[in-house]
N, C-alpha and C positions, 0 to 999 in steps of 0.2 A: 604541619597542616599546609596544604597548598594554597596559594593566593588566588584571588579572582583573576588576575592577569594570567597566571599559569593555566588556570582552567579554560580561560578564553582562548589561549594559544593552542591548548590541546584540542578544543572543539574545532578551531579553525583548521588545524593540521589534519584532524580526522575527517573533517568535511571535505577538505581538498582531496584526500585519498579516495573518498567515496565518489567525488565528482569525476575523477579520472576513470573509476570503475563505471560510473553512470554513462559517461559519454560513449564509451565503447559498447556498453549494453544497449543503449538507446539506438545507436546506429545499426547494430546487428539485429536488434528486435524489429526495427522498421523494415529492414531488408528481408529478413526471414519471413515476416508476415506476408509480404508481397509474394515471395517465392512459394510459400505454403499454400496461399490462396490460389495461385495460378496452377500449382501442381495438383492440388486436391479438387479444385473447382468449388463453386459457391455452395452446392448441396453438401458435399463431403465436409467442407470447412464448417458449415453450420452444424452438421452432425457431430463433428469433433467437439465443438464448443458446447452443445447442449448435452451430449452424453458425458463428456468430461465434467460438465457442470454438476451432474449427479454426485460425482466423487467430491467435487469442490464443496457441495452442500454439506458433506460430512467432514471434510478435511479442514473446516474452520477450526477444528480441534488443534491442528498444527500451529496456526498463527496465534490462537488464544493461549495455548500452553507455552509457546515460545515467549510471549510477552510476560506471562506469569513467572517463568523461570528467570527471565532477564531482570524483572523487578526484584526477585529475591537475591539473585547474585549481586546486583548493584547495591542493594540495601546492606548486605553483609560486608561488602567492600567499603561502604561508607562508614560502617561502625569502626573500622580499623582492625589491624591484625589481632590485637589482644582479645577482642570480643567477637570476632568473626567465626562463623560455623559454615564456611563456604563449601567444605568438603561434604558435610552432611546434606547441604542444600542440593549439591550437584547429584549425589546418589539418589536423593529423593526424587529429583526431577527425572532422572533416568528411569527409575522404576515406574514412575507415574506415566511417562510417555510410552513405555512398553505395554502397560495396561490399556492405555488409550488406543494403541495400535491394534490390539486384539479386538476391542469393542468396535473400532472403525471397520475392521474386516467383517465382523458379524453383521453389523447394521447394513453395510453395502450389499452383502450377499443375500440379505432378506428384503428389507424395505427398498433399498436401491434397485435391486433386480426387478422387483415387482413394478416399481414406477417406470423403469425402462421398457419393460415388455407390455405393460397394460395401459400406460398413460401418455407416453410421448408419441408425437407424430413423426415417425421415421419411415421413409420410403421402404416398401416391402423388399425390394431387391438389395437394400443395404442393411437389413436387420441383422444379418449374421456378422457383418463387419462392425456394426454398432456394439454387438455383444462382446466381440474381441476387444474393442476400444475400452469398454467398461472394465473388463477383467484386468487388462494391462494397467489402466489408470488406477485401479485399486492398489496394485503392488507399488506403483509409483508413489501414491499417497502414503502408504505405510513407511516407505523409505524416508519420505519427507518428515513424517512425524518423529521417527527415530533420530533424525539429524538435528531436530530443533534444539535440544539442550546444548549441544556442542556449538551451534550457531549463537545461542544466547550467551554462552560463556565468553566467546571471543568478543562480542559487543560489550558485555559488562566490564571486561578488562580493557576495553577501548583499544583493542588491537585491530584498528580499521585497515591497516595496510594488508594484513593477512586476509581479512574479510574481503577486501577489494581484489586481491590476487586470486582467491578461490572463486569469486564470482566471475572474474574474467575468464578463468579456465572453463567454468561451466558454460558461459555464453559462447565461447569459441567451439566447444564440443557440440553445442546445439547447432551452431552454424554449420559445422561439418556434417551433422546428421541431416540438416535440410538439403545440403548439396548432394547427399547420397540419394535423395528422393528422385533426382533426375537421372541417376545412373542405373538404378535397379528397376526392372520392369515387372513388379508384382503389385498387389493391392497397396497403393500408396498410403491410404488411410491407416491401415493396420501397421505398415512399416514405420510410419512416422511416430505412432504411439510407442512402438517397441524401441525405437532409437532414443526417444525421450527417457524411457525407462533405463536403458543402458547408461546414458549420461548421468542420470540421477544416482545410480549405484556407484559409479566412479567417483563422483563428487563426495558422496557419503564417506567413502574410504579416505579421501583426502582430509576431510574435517576430523574424522576419528583419529587418524595417526598424528595430526598436528596437535590436537588437544591432549592426547596421551603423552606427547613429548614435552609440551611447553607449560602445562598447568598442573599444579599439585592436585587440583580438584579431581583429576582423572586417575590418580594413583592410589595405591593402597594406604590405609591409615585408619586410626580410630576416630570415630565421630558419632554424633547422635543423629541417626537417620530418622528415628521414629518421631522425635519432636519436630524436625523439619518437614516430614511428610504430612503431619497433621495440619500445620499452618498452610502448606502449599495446596493441599486438597481443598481446604475451606476457601482459600483465595481463588483457586482455579475454578471452583464450582460457580462462583459469582461471575468470574471472567467469562466462563462458557456461556452464561446467559446472554451477555451482550454479543458474544461471537455467534451464537445461534441466531440472534435477531439480525445481525449484519448479513450473514450468509443466506438466511431465509428470505430477507428482502431482496438481495441481489439476485440469487438464483430463482427465487419465487417469481420475480418479474420475468426472468428468462423463460421459465417454464410456462408461465401464464401467457406470454406473447406467442410461444410456440403453439399452445393449444388453440388460441384465437386466430393467429396469423400464419402459422406454419414455420418451416425451418429457415426460410430466407431471412426473416427478421432476426433470427439468432445469429446469422452471419454478420448483419449490421451491428449487432450488439458486440460480437467478437471483435470487429474492427475498432469500435469505440473503446473497448476495454484495452486493446493493444495501444492505442494512442494515449489513453489515460495512464497506463502503466509506464510508458516511456516518459511522458511529460512530468508526472508526479515524482519520478525518481529524483528530480532536482530538490524537491522538498523532503522526500523520504531520507535522502542522504544527510541533509542537515539535521533532521529530527532524530535520526539514528545516532548521530554524534552528540546531540543535545540531551537525549533522554537519560542516559546514565548519570549525567551531572545533576539533573533535576532530582533524581532519586537519592543520590549521595548527599546533596544539600539538605534534603528533608531528613535523612537518617542522622546527619550531624547536627540537626537543630538550627540550621542557618536560614532562618525564615526570610530575612531581607534579601539575601542572595538568591533564594529560591524564587521569590516573586519577581525580582529584577530580571532573572534569567527567563522566567516564564513569559513576561511581557515582551521581552526582546525576541524570544523564540517564536511567539505567535505572530508578531508583526513581520519579522523577516521571512517566516515561512509563507505567509500570504503574499508578500511582495515577490518572492522567488517564483511562485506559481503564476502570479499575474504577469510578470515580466516575460516568462516563457510562453504562457498560454495565450496572451493577447494577439500576437501575430498569427498564431495557429487558428484561433477562432475567426479572425477577420478574413482569413484566406482558406478556410477549410475546404470549400468545394474544389478550388484549384489544386490544393495540396493532395487531396484524395485522388484526383484525376491523374496527377503525376505519379503518385506513389503506387496506385493500384490500376491494373488494367480492367478489372471488374469491380465496380463500386456498388455494393448492395444498396437497395432503396432504404432511405431514412438514416443512412450512415452519418451524414454531415450533421443533421439535427441532433442525433443522439450523442455524437462527440461533444457538441457544444454544451449540452446540459449535463453530461457526465463530468466535464471539466468544471462547470459552475458548482456542481455538488462537491467536487474535490476542493474547490476554493474555500468553501465553508469548513471542510474537514481540516484544513491547515490550521484553523483556529481552535478546532475541537480537540485534536490529538494531544497537544501539550497539556491542556487542562486534564484530560484523562490520565496522563502520566502522573501528574501531581496527586490526583485522587488515589490512584493505584499505589503510589509511594506510601500513603498512610496505612494501607492494608484494610481499612474500613470502607468497603466499596458496595455494600449490599444495596442501599437505597439508590445510589447513583446508577448502578447497573440496571436496576429494575425499571426506573423511570426512563432512562436513556433507551432501553430496549423497546418500551412502548412507543416512543417517538418513531423509532426506526421501523417497527412492524406495522405502523398505521398505514403505510403505503399499500399493503397487500389487500385489505378490504376495499380501500379507495380505488386501487388499480383494477380490481376485479369488477367493481361496479361500472367503472368507466368503459372497460372493454366490452362488458355485457351490453352496454348501451350503444356500442358501435363508435366510440370516440377514437380520434387519432391516437396511435400508440405513443406519440411524442408527449402527450399530456401527462402520461405516467411519470416521465422523467422530470417534467416541470414540477409536478406535485411533490416528488421526492426531494427536489431542491428546496421547496418552500418548507417542508417538514424539517429538513436539516437546519434551515435558518432559525426556526423557532426552537429547535433542540439546542442550538448554540446559546440562545438567550437564556434558556433554562439552566444550562451548565454553568454559565457565568454567575448567575444568581446563587446556584448551589455552592460554588467555590467561595463566594462572598460570605454566605451564612455559615459554612462548615469550617473554613480556614481563616475567617476574619480577613479576607482579602480586601484591600482598599479599592472600592469600586471606582472612585474618582480617578485614582492612579491608573486603573485599567483603561478607562475611557480616554484619559489624556495620553497614555503611552501607546495604546493599541487602536481604539475605535476612531478617534479623531483623525490621526494621520492616514489611516487606511481609507476612510471615507473620502478624504480629499484626493488621494491618488486614484481611487476607483472612479470618482466622478470625472476626472480628467480622461481616464482611459475610456469610459463609457461615451463621453461626448465625441472623442476621437473615433470610436467605433461607429457611432451613428452617422458621422460625416462620411465614412468610407463605404457605407452600404449603397450609396447612390451611384457608385462607379460600376458600369456594366462590363467593360473590358477587363477580364480577369488578370491579364498580365500587367496592365497599367495599374490595376488595383493593388497587385502585389508590390509593385515599386512604390506606390504612394503610401501604402500602409506601413511598409518597412521604414520609409523615410519619416513618417509620423511617429513610429515606434522609437526611432533613434533620437529625433528632434523634440518630441513632446512627452511620450510616455516614460522613457528612461529618466529624463531630467526631472519629471514630476516625482518619480520614485526616489530620486536622490534628494530633492529639495524638501518634499513633504513627508516621505515615508521613513527616512533615516534621521536619527537624533544627531546632534552636533558632533558628539564624540565618535559616532559611527561613521559620519562623513569624513572625519579626519583619518580614521583608521583605514577607510576605503582608499583615500587619496595616497596614503603611505604605501598601501599594498600595490596599487596601480603604478606608483613610482618605482617600486622594487622590480615589478614585472617589466617595466619599460627599460630599466637599466640592465636587466639580465638579457 
């Protein structure tokens, strides 16, 4: 049995590998977003986001089933070699994903095609290009669905170095495809979608051959596939409910604003999503390394270790996003002007509220993993989905009354906050979690840090000169916000660990 220290070292090592991956991905993503926006123009960029969003609306299946597969893989590994049925679980996951890929294709070619042609506001002269984007995106989505079990297997085995290397290969290939846009003089919108498809196919082949070579789960052998399939289908069904709610809310807002405000608002949402994806990589990397350990602790019946890791994971996830997001939020107008030559209207405000929403999600996601580890997720998924979907009728009412579209994102943040409160209460009632320990270990330190960051932010908004504001806010970030995170956000043992780590880095 591995010790807590060994597990912490593994999480730290895996997180470090994922951060190396993230830094490169973030830099390339920010650069390629600017190039793509400039090459396509605001209208075509908005078309790519809203049309691709139709496919994303259905490809939530990929992320949902990937999480389900990862849960089963990690749970089986937590049981130990003698009791594990990892081979059966992998084959079940593979069959399930092939079936989902077929359903995904049929849904997109029927409901998705109808929505594209009859409901979306696409300029008439770009309707043919939008249709091409749609069909290419469907194939890309199918490839992503098929890749998901291999991706989950690598994460469950905690082979984060391989996961990082493959992601780096993927982002470099995407960078090359973006550079090709400026070299070839054809319809750049269709060309970009085709290049993304080619990159996806190449990366799929890399994942496939690595897993076939390194893991017994991908090789021939006797196993009970039927038993594994039944459990996975039941679990995945309830996971899909929350996945449907998430993507319906996200893309529903996208489509709703397109109907009321046109394609330009979709360009602003696309920019906000790019910033959010880049910034939240800091947290996602940490939680990707954390999640398998949470599930394995539950499978092994190590309740004390489970909640200790949960509290620490929630707190550090929040602090990571706050530390990275604070200087971005305080200087968002200046950053967008430097990053983009064309800044779509509402981009800055949407970025701020999308990041605020993500800040709450840093506390939500580890709780979801613990609930999923138990396998009994029916009531949790049902009520969590209602919180998420509530934004659609509220948002429609607001837009119908002519409200500012930013209010939709504000309301979504508020709903997510109340959803967090409900999830904590659910965890207390179902798993007998010590609520006082959660408040002491998570809520109290985070409130203290957030108040310091908020007061610092309010002081910076009165500075008119953007360059001076940038210098002042980064000085405040270094001298006030980061020390507050260190003093109030970290426990005593965590501060000691951080000092040791910094000392090692300095010596190297």
